[in-house]
Each structure stands twice: as structure tokens, then as C-alpha cells.
ROKOLRO-632265 format. One record per residue (C-alpha): residue number from 1; x, y, z. Coordinates in steps of 0.001 Angstrom, whole numbers, plus 500000, padded with zeros to 6 digits. Example, Ala and Ser with C-alpha at 12.3 -4.5 7.8 and 13.67 -1.06 7.14 Angstrom:
rec resi=1; east=512300; north=495500; up=507800
rec resi=2; east=513670; north=498940; up=507140
END
This chain:
rec resi=1; east=225048; north=176349; up=416179
rec resi=2; east=224483; north=179545; up=418186
rec resi=3; east=222568; north=182254; up=416248
rec resi=4; east=223587; north=185930; up=416171
rec resi=5; east=220567; north=188102; up=415776
rec resi=6; east=219962; north=191788; up=414990
rec resi=7; east=216579; north=192903; up=416274
rec resi=8; east=215272; north=196087; up=414875
rec resi=9; east=211976; north=197317; up=416382
rec resi=10; east=210162; north=200332; up=415088
rec resi=11; east=207020; north=201160; up=416889
rec resi=12; east=204740; north=203827; up=415475
rec resi=13; east=201787; north=205136; up=417442
rec resi=14; east=199193; north=206552; up=414979
rec resi=15; east=196623; north=208980; up=416168
rec resi=16; east=194268; north=209796; up=413388
rec resi=17; east=191212; north=212105; up=413693
rec resi=18; east=188981; north=211440; up=410864
rec resi=19; east=185948; north=213518; up=409439
rec resi=20; east=184025; north=212442; up=406449
rec resi=21; east=184892; north=215570; up=404540
rec resi=22; east=187931; north=217090; up=406167
rec resi=23; east=191626; north=216023; up=406433
rec resi=24; east=193397; north=213963; up=409244
rec resi=25; east=196069; north=214584; up=411654
rec resi=26; east=198695; north=211814; up=412408
rec resi=27; east=201269; north=211752; up=415315
rec resi=28; east=203993; north=209052; up=415143
rec resi=29; east=206801; north=208049; up=417539
rec resi=30; east=209105; north=205026; up=417208
rec resi=31; east=212278; north=203638; up=418781
rec resi=32; east=215205; north=201719; up=417483
rec resi=33; east=216590; north=198853; up=419497
rec resi=34; east=219584; north=196761; up=418709
rec resi=35; east=220964; north=194210; up=421001
rec resi=36; east=224601; north=192955; up=421006
rec resi=37; east=224761; north=190932; up=417761
rec resi=38; east=228403; north=190605; up=416653
rec resi=39; east=229463; north=187030; up=416169
rec resi=40; east=233066; north=186523; up=417476
rec resi=41; east=235392; north=186283; up=414622
rec resi=42; east=232946; north=187647; up=412042
rec resi=43; east=231305; north=190924; up=411252
rec resi=44; east=227471; north=191188; up=411545
rec resi=45; east=226413; north=194656; up=410796
rec resi=46; east=223032; north=194530; up=409122
rec resi=47; east=221286; north=197945; up=409348
rec resi=48; east=217992; north=199496; up=408460
rec resi=49; east=217973; north=202930; up=406805
rec resi=50; east=215498; north=205372; up=405421
rec resi=51; east=215511; north=207177; up=402046
rec resi=52; east=218236; north=209593; up=403182
rec resi=53; east=220566; north=206720; up=403979
rec resi=54; east=220545; north=207409; up=407654
rec resi=55; east=219326; north=204978; up=410389
rec resi=56; east=215645; north=205005; up=410923
rec resi=57; east=214713; north=207834; up=413376
rec resi=58; east=211659; north=209476; up=414836
rec resi=59; east=208820; north=211109; up=413011
rec resi=60; east=209396; north=209662; up=409582
rec resi=61; east=205733; north=208642; up=409313
rec resi=62; east=204347; north=212224; up=409035
rec resi=63; east=200945; north=212005; up=407330
rec resi=64; east=199652; north=215314; up=408696
rec resi=65; east=196211; north=215797; up=407097
rec resi=66; east=196664; north=213493; up=404102
rec resi=67; east=194282; north=210630; up=405123
rec resi=68; east=190651; north=210994; up=404109
rec resi=69; east=188010; north=208816; up=402396
rec resi=70; east=188465; north=208539; up=398608
rec resi=71; east=192221; north=209493; up=398651
rec resi=72; east=194555; north=208119; up=396087
rec resi=73; east=196963; north=205318; up=397189
rec resi=74; east=199935; north=207170; up=398686
rec resi=75; east=203392; north=205914; up=399555
rec resi=76; east=204084; north=206939; up=403130
rec resi=77; east=207364; north=205388; up=403821
rec resi=78; east=210255; north=203455; up=402485
rec resi=79; east=213186; north=201660; up=404086
rec resi=80; east=216182; north=199606; up=403131
rec resi=81; east=217764; north=196566; up=404991
rec resi=82; east=221458; north=196884; up=404285
rec resi=83; east=223939; north=193881; up=404704
rec resi=84; east=226751; north=196401; up=404930
rec resi=85; east=229906; north=194251; up=405360
rec resi=86; east=228113; north=191240; up=406820
rec resi=87; east=229266; north=188161; up=405034
rec resi=88; east=227527; north=185640; up=407219
rec resi=89; east=224465; north=183911; up=405828
rec resi=90; east=221434; north=185653; up=407038
rec resi=91; east=217613; north=185580; up=407095
rec resi=92; east=215335; north=188546; up=407319
rec resi=93; east=211925; north=188691; up=409109
rec resi=94; east=209928; north=191767; up=408199
rec resi=95; east=206699; north=192551; up=410057
rec resi=96; east=204241; north=195433; up=409535
rec resi=97; east=201677; north=194975; up=412338
rec resi=98; east=198729; north=197467; up=412521
rec resi=99; east=196633; north=197344; up=415750
rec resi=100; east=194366; north=199322; up=417865
rec resi=101; east=190909; north=200850; up=417144
rec resi=102; east=191818; north=202137; up=413771
rec resi=103; east=192903; north=198684; up=412674
rec resi=104; east=190640; north=196169; up=414257
rec resi=105; east=191339; north=192412; up=414064
rec resi=106; east=188146; north=191924; up=411959
rec resi=107; east=189819; north=193836; up=409289
rec resi=108; east=186846; north=196233; up=408773
rec resi=109; east=189018; north=199312; up=408802
rec resi=110; east=188664; north=201365; up=405548
rec resi=111; east=192360; north=202349; up=405973
rec resi=112; east=194468; north=199749; up=404086
rec resi=113; east=198210; north=199415; up=404468
rec resi=114; east=200234; north=197705; up=401832
rec resi=115; east=203748; north=196433; up=402134
rec resi=116; east=205916; north=196022; up=398984
rec resi=117; east=209424; north=194677; up=398339
rec resi=118; east=211658; north=195206; up=395264
rec resi=119; east=212213; north=191689; up=393777
rec resi=120; east=213991; north=191238; up=390434
rec resi=121; east=213584; north=194975; up=389604
rec resi=122; east=209858; north=195005; up=390179
rec resi=123; east=207792; north=196116; up=393275
rec resi=124; east=205674; north=193300; up=394507
rec resi=125; east=203276; north=192992; up=397402
rec resi=126; east=204399; north=190936; up=400316
rec resi=127; east=202768; north=189700; up=403477
rec resi=128; east=202844; north=191759; up=406646
rec resi=129; east=204927; north=188932; up=408131
rec resi=130; east=207590; north=188017; up=405527
rec resi=131; east=210585; north=185866; up=406074
rec resi=132; east=213221; north=185466; up=403359
rec resi=133; east=216866; north=185010; up=402652
rec resi=134; east=218284; north=188241; up=401024
rec resi=135; east=219141; north=188084; up=397397
rec resi=136; east=221020; north=191513; up=397297
rec resi=137; east=223217; north=193514; up=399537
rec resi=138; east=220362; north=196003; up=399873
rec resi=139; east=216779; north=194874; up=400225
rec resi=140; east=214216; north=197690; up=399579
rec resi=141; east=210660; north=198119; up=400916
rec resi=142; east=207891; north=200613; up=400638
rec resi=143; east=204746; north=201172; up=402695
rec resi=144; east=201522; north=202377; up=401040
rec resi=145; east=198179; north=203674; up=402537
rec resi=146; east=194933; north=203710; up=400862
rec resi=147; east=191281; north=204753; up=402020
rec resi=148; east=188527; north=203949; up=399548
rec resi=149; east=185056; north=205284; up=400171
rec resi=150; east=183053; north=202899; up=402358
rec resi=151; east=179847; north=202697; up=404346
rec resi=152; east=181626; north=202862; up=407650
rec resi=153; east=183902; north=205825; up=407182
rec resi=154; east=182183; north=207846; up=409898
rec resi=155; east=182641; north=204927; up=412328
rec resi=156; east=186518; north=205393; up=412165
rec resi=157; east=186641; north=209071; up=412746
rec resi=158; east=188893; north=209951; up=415728
rec resi=159; east=190058; north=206359; up=415994
rec resi=160; east=193692; north=205728; up=417041
rec resi=161; east=195910; north=202843; up=416105
rec resi=162; east=199468; north=201492; up=416389
rec resi=163; east=201710; north=200433; up=413602
rec resi=164; east=204695; north=198372; up=414593
rec resi=165; east=207463; north=197657; up=412046
rec resi=166; east=209914; north=194968; up=412949
rec resi=167; east=212858; north=193929; up=411045
rec resi=168; east=214935; north=190925; up=412428
rec resi=169; east=218130; north=189858; up=410813
rec resi=170; east=219273; north=186361; up=411959
rec resi=171; east=222527; north=184503; up=411166
rec resi=172; east=221571; north=181091; up=409748
rec resi=173; east=223411; north=178001; up=408692
rec resi=174; east=224669; north=178122; up=405166
rec resi=175; east=222814; north=176310; up=402427
rec resi=176; east=224328; north=172804; up=401997
rec resi=177; east=226488; north=172810; up=398938
rec resi=178; east=225517; north=170087; up=396406
rec resi=179; east=228698; north=169033; up=394569
rec resi=180; east=228313; north=167172; up=391348
rec resi=181; east=231056; north=164839; up=390465
rec resi=182; east=232630; north=162809; up=387575
rec resi=183; east=235484; north=160458; up=386889
rec resi=184; east=238889; north=160779; up=385300
rec resi=185; east=240916; north=158250; up=383345
rec resi=186; east=244574; north=159177; up=382670
rec resi=187; east=246871; north=157003; up=380581
rec resi=188; east=250633; north=157392; up=380290
rec resi=189; east=252612; north=156703; up=377107
rec resi=190; east=256088; north=157324; up=375675
rec resi=191; east=256792; north=158696; up=372170
rec resi=192; east=253184; north=157976; up=370847
rec resi=193; east=249734; north=156863; up=371916
rec resi=194; east=250192; north=153416; up=370357
rec resi=195; east=249062; north=150689; up=372694
rec resi=196; east=252598; north=149210; up=372511
rec resi=197; east=254113; north=152444; up=373926
rec resi=198; east=252267; north=152491; up=377271
rec resi=199; east=254302; north=152880; up=380321
rec resi=200; east=253581; north=152446; up=383992
rec resi=201; east=251969; north=155408; up=385576
rec resi=202; east=254483; north=155121; up=388389
rec resi=203; east=257079; north=156745; up=386053
rec resi=204; east=255586; north=160077; up=386935
rec resi=205; east=255080; north=161390; up=390432
rec resi=206; east=252848; north=163838; up=392359
rec resi=207; east=250157; north=163795; up=389748
rec resi=208; east=247253; north=166035; up=390367
rec resi=209; east=244295; north=167895; up=388821
rec resi=210; east=243878; north=171477; up=389857
rec resi=211; east=240405; north=173059; up=389590
rec resi=212; east=240766; north=176352; up=387702
rec resi=213; east=238002; north=177998; up=389643
rec resi=214; east=238473; north=176845; up=393227
rec resi=215; east=242189; north=176173; up=392945
rec resi=216; east=241702; north=172970; up=394806
rec resi=217; east=243885; north=169972; up=394000
rec resi=218; east=242728; north=166332; up=393493
rec resi=219; east=245221; north=163525; up=393376
rec resi=220; east=243590; north=160386; up=394902
rec resi=221; east=243281; north=157508; up=392449
rec resi=222; east=244660; north=154032; up=391574
rec resi=223; east=246049; north=152042; up=388744
rec resi=224; east=244345; north=148592; up=388031
rec resi=225; east=246720; north=145758; up=388538
rec resi=226; east=246370; north=144641; up=384963
rec resi=227; east=246738; north=148197; up=383605
rec resi=228; east=249670; north=149858; up=385357
rec resi=229; east=249656; north=152636; up=382578
rec resi=230; east=246104; north=153680; up=383650
rec resi=231; east=245297; north=156004; up=386491
rec resi=232; east=241646; north=156204; up=387574
rec resi=233; east=240107; north=158975; up=389748
rec resi=234; east=236543; north=158959; up=391038
rec resi=235; east=234408; north=161743; up=392700
rec resi=236; east=236141; north=164651; up=391210
rec resi=237; east=233996; north=167785; up=391250
rec resi=238; east=232586; north=168919; up=387927
rec resi=239; east=234706; north=171790; up=386355
rec resi=240; east=237761; north=172705; up=384380
rec resi=241; east=241104; north=171493; up=385457
rec resi=242; east=244799; north=171861; up=384739
rec resi=243; east=247122; north=168852; up=384710
rec resi=244; east=250231; north=168754; up=386879
rec resi=245; east=252951; north=166056; up=387508
rec resi=246; east=256692; north=165554; up=387915
rec resi=247; east=258782; north=163492; up=385473
rec resi=248; east=262157; north=161767; up=385702
rec resi=249; east=265140; north=163730; up=384798
rec resi=250; east=265671; north=163856; up=381056
rec resi=251; east=262034; north=163455; up=380091
rec resi=252; east=259612; north=166047; up=378789
rec resi=253; east=255963; north=166182; up=377631
rec resi=254; east=255591; north=165593; up=373993
rec resi=255; east=251759; north=166165; up=374112
rec resi=256; east=248606; north=165641; up=376112
rec resi=257; east=245553; north=164617; up=374391
rec resi=258; east=242099; north=164921; up=375952
rec resi=259; east=238692; north=163642; up=375117
rec resi=260; east=237231; north=160338; up=373891
rec resi=261; east=238814; north=158088; up=371339
rec resi=262; east=238816; north=159489; up=367865
rec resi=263; east=237630; north=162848; up=369232
rec resi=264; east=240790; north=163926; up=371082
rec resi=265; east=242029; north=167366; up=371186
rec resi=266; east=245306; north=168879; up=372399
rec resi=267; east=245228; north=169912; up=375952
rec resi=268; east=246078; north=173516; up=376845
rec resi=269; east=245836; north=174795; up=380412
rec resi=270; east=244577; north=178180; up=379196
rec resi=271; east=242375; north=177585; up=376184
rec resi=272; east=241471; north=173824; up=376246
rec resi=273; east=241694; north=172590; up=379837
rec resi=274; east=240795; north=169071; up=381061
rec resi=275; east=237032; north=168922; up=381834
rec resi=276; east=235189; north=166764; up=384359
rec resi=277; east=231492; north=166517; up=383694
rec resi=278; east=228637; north=165007; up=385736
rec resi=279; east=228534; north=161116; up=385791
rec resi=280; east=230902; north=160932; up=382847
rec resi=281; east=234480; north=159933; up=382634
rec resi=282; east=237048; north=162476; up=381369
rec resi=283; east=239932; north=160968; up=379372
rec resi=284; east=243502; north=162165; up=379047
rec resi=285; east=246579; north=160664; up=377302
rec resi=286; east=249944; north=161892; up=378457
rec resi=287; east=252734; north=161249; up=376082
rec resi=288; east=256429; north=161650; up=377216
rec resi=289; east=259570; north=161927; up=375300
rec resi=290; east=263168; north=161706; up=376479
rec resi=291; east=266362; north=163550; up=375618
rec resi=292; east=267954; north=160352; up=374429
rec resi=293; east=266862; north=158383; up=371382
rec resi=294; east=267575; north=154996; up=369801
rec resi=295; east=270632; north=154926; up=367748
rec resi=296; east=271252; north=151262; up=367097
rec resi=297; east=269869; north=147790; up=367965
rec resi=298; east=272832; north=145288; up=367990
rec resi=299; east=272269; north=142039; up=366130
rec resi=300; east=272087; north=138802; up=368019
rec resi=301; east=274637; north=136098; up=367697
rec resi=302; east=273550; north=132943; up=365882
rec resi=303; east=271994; north=130256; up=368078
rec resi=304; east=273328; north=126723; up=367589
rec resi=305; east=271402; north=123832; up=369161
rec resi=306; east=271455; north=120090; up=368597
rec resi=307; east=268811; north=118649; up=366295
rec resi=308; east=267209; north=116515; up=369054
rec resi=309; east=266606; north=119396; up=371466
rec resi=310; east=263176; north=119422; up=373079
rec resi=311; east=260926; north=122430; up=372857
rec resi=312; east=261349; north=123383; up=376468
rec resi=313; east=265077; north=123096; up=376208
rec resi=314; east=264791; north=125234; up=373055
rec resi=315; east=262867; north=127916; up=374858
rec resi=316; east=265324; north=127996; up=377541
rec resi=317; east=268264; north=128421; up=375115
rec resi=318; east=266646; north=131490; up=373376
rec resi=319; east=268456; north=134878; up=374251
rec resi=320; east=266546; north=136663; up=377024
rec resi=321; east=268117; north=140149; up=376240
rec resi=322; east=269660; north=142112; up=373564
rec resi=323; east=271678; north=145423; up=373392
rec resi=324; east=270572; north=148772; up=372223
rec resi=325; east=272640; north=151952; up=371794
rec resi=326; east=271249; north=155475; up=372563
rec resi=327; east=272176; north=158720; up=370908
rec resi=328; east=275068; north=159364; up=373283
rec resi=329; east=276601; north=155983; up=372516
rec resi=330; east=275679; north=154431; up=375763
rec resi=331; east=274600; north=150785; up=375660
rec resi=332; east=271392; north=149374; up=377402
rec resi=333; east=270125; north=145929; up=377815
rec resi=334; east=266405; north=145249; up=376938
rec resi=335; east=264390; north=142141; up=377683
rec resi=336; east=263212; north=139889; up=374858
rec resi=337; east=260185; north=137602; up=374480
rec resi=338; east=259633; north=134921; up=371874
rec resi=339; east=256486; north=133245; up=370591
rec resi=340; east=257304; north=129713; up=369666
rec resi=341; east=254318; north=127558; up=368895
rec resi=342; east=254563; north=123707; up=369402
rec resi=343; east=253221; north=122829; up=365827
rec resi=344; east=255851; north=125200; up=364285
rec resi=345; east=258654; north=123821; up=366332
rec resi=346; east=257752; north=120187; up=365355
rec resi=347; east=257346; north=121093; up=361674
rec resi=348; east=260989; north=122415; up=361369
rec resi=349; east=263354; north=120042; up=359540
rec resi=350; east=266317; north=119298; up=361585
rec resi=351; east=269175; north=119620; up=360959
rec resi=352; east=268757; north=122938; up=359121
rec resi=353; east=268728; north=126780; up=359633
rec resi=354; east=265686; north=128978; up=360508
rec resi=355; east=265263; north=132657; up=361208
rec resi=356; east=262964; north=133757; up=364109
rec resi=357; east=261773; north=137255; up=364927
rec resi=358; east=261288; north=138467; up=368525
rec resi=359; east=258116; north=140040; up=369908
rec resi=360; east=258303; north=143859; up=370145
rec resi=361; east=260505; north=144861; up=373058
rec resi=362; east=260323; north=147974; up=375198
rec resi=363; east=263017; north=150605; up=375306
rec resi=364; east=264508; north=151813; up=378531
rec resi=365; east=262207; north=154526; up=380213
rec resi=366; east=264999; north=157148; up=379438
rec resi=367; east=265458; north=156268; up=375779
rec resi=368; east=262915; north=157314; up=373161
rec resi=369; east=262367; north=155723; up=369778
rec resi=370; east=263395; north=157373; up=366502
rec resi=371; east=261114; north=159476; up=364343
rec resi=372; east=259804; north=157867; up=362256
rec resi=373; east=259768; north=154830; up=364628
rec resi=374; east=262145; north=151927; up=364446
rec resi=375; east=260492; north=148438; up=364747
rec resi=376; east=261516; north=147344; up=368175
rec resi=377; east=262564; north=143726; up=367395
rec resi=378; east=265424; north=141516; up=366609
rec resi=379; east=265984; north=138567; up=364369
rec resi=380; east=267686; north=135434; up=365474
rec resi=381; east=269331; north=132833; up=363220
rec resi=382; east=268835; north=129324; up=364634
rec resi=383; east=271036; north=126511; up=363432
rec resi=384; east=269918; north=122853; up=364210
rec resi=385; east=273091; north=120702; up=364117
END
């Protein structure tokens, strides 16, 4: 990735005439250089300003006759690095580089410079070459000078030196975002959360979870082949979500319960959203209800069969459907299943009459049960002749 760099160079030539018992005179000059540094399509406007809020200019290091052996530590300069309206990720390099006879490389000079940065509300010493990523829109610095009494004070009288202050702001790649994820399991019911009232998840469409913070939507998942009422989602980012889907005409949401079994609470998009946590599955139960309700289950006609009928013939003769009536008077056919065990069939005395009850049947998707619920079963009178 091509970098965009602001290079700010401040060079101060320091001429200090030192006497053991008299003051000093300092002369400073510096220049400000900024190359073309605006990234196409983005604003890169980092600036360095002095206390007065104006860009750094000449003669701001003006020590006059304030340097002398035994002086108290003195703040001689402060400056700010301001991001302005730069939104690109940046990294700053701040250098305070003393050189020349006044600041020999063996660090024997009695004149000591200190660079401080405001971090977390406190001023802390930083290295003369400090690289960091800004934590604030404005980063503040101070420069201090100190001269304690020493054995070589006289040796540094009339020495000159150079102080170079560099601030380099460089566009950098953004920090990689580590996204923690979890899983979701959504189950679909009609009328109640009874296991007998599960319905295929395909009865609703355009299902999605919407992250309340990022507004991103997540909808990828699948239903296990043996649990069509169940919809499982993986790698969903941790956070709070609202639940969205479309229903068939004539259906509405009775309730949505969220949370683990026996600890469910009622979902509310505002006050109690669906939550995905790290490495943990979030549970939701959607319960639908329809505008139409069950009004009547019509009785079955008696089944007459010969006494010598075989069990397979008997099972084939059992009714496969029955009729129910909804609240508008419309009739619907529902499928029936029977549980006939061989030992029971063989134990029946024939000829004779017996009553059998079907297994629970499912209502059509657009018909809800009564409240309280009606047992969804029919009885059949079997007559062996």
C-alpha cells in the first residue's frame, strides 16, 4: 500500500555563550517543510502548532540569557500535533536531536534537554526518538532545559550547538480487526412452544439478524434434514441483534422467546434484543399464530372390515385423512397416522367392535388451534364382521 507522509522539519541553530557566573545568549532559526501529502480520495491534514495555535514559525526558542549553571529546570518550548480532519490511520515519529559542540555525542554536556508527552492526563518523559500511534486528536509535547552545577561548566562556555526537531506523520495500514463470533439457533413454532407444534422453518422467508450497532445483516444458515423447524447460524459476530422475517399472509407473531431452556425471556427489539456471545449458542423460539382458528374436527365414519383381515390389509384400510373446519366455516383435509402394534392386533377378538385413536395430527399452516388447545386427534370405531 502506498504511504502518504507529512514531513515536518524544525531545525534550530543554538548559539550559546556561557560564563560561569553570568547569563547566556541564544539565537535560533528554523524552517517548516511539508511535501505533497494528501492521499487521493482522503484528507491528510496533520499539522504542528505552537501554544498560540499557529503553525510553528521562526524564533520560538528564545532563551535570551536564561541558561546558566545551577538554573532551575525551565520549560522552553511546547508544541502540538493535530490530526485536524485526518481520518486515515497514522503513526507519528517525533525526534529531538541535539548536536554540535554544545551537545557532544559522549553526552558530557551539562546542558540537559528533556522531551515530555501528555499521556493519560500526565506528562511523561519520552525518548528523543519516539514513534507512536496517536491516541487523541491532539498530541501535546513540551521541551525542558536544565543545567546543574558540574565540574566542566567552564569547558562549555561559548559553545554552539544545533537542535533539530522533526515530526513525521505517516499514513499506516489500519489495525486488523479481530471479530469474535458465536452461533445462533432459531426454532419455529405455531401457537405454542410445544414440541408437537413445530413447523418447518421454510414457512417464513427472508429471515435475518440485524446488528444493532453496525446495522449489518446476517442471514446465512441451514436447517438440519431431520429438524426442518430448526435454523442454525454460525460465525455471527458478537453483539446485540434484532430479528426480522416475512410471514405468509394471515399469520402474525404471537411471541418470540430468547435464551436457554427454562430461562427464556420475551424478546423486545429495544429493551431485550437477541444477543450473540463468544463461543456460545444463542437461542430463539419464534411462535406464530394465524387469523383462522380451529372450529370443528369432523368425526370419522365407522370402519367395517372382515374378521380374517391381515394386519397389512388392516393398515391399508385405515383412513389417511380427516376433515377439520376453521372459524370461517372453510373445510380442510389433514393427514392422519395410526399406531397399530402387532400384538394388539392379534389380541383383538373377532368378530367384534373396537375404538382406536389416531396419533396427533398437524393443522394446516394457516389454521391455529383453539385457546385452550383442542386435542388434535380423532377416534375410529372399527367393526370386525
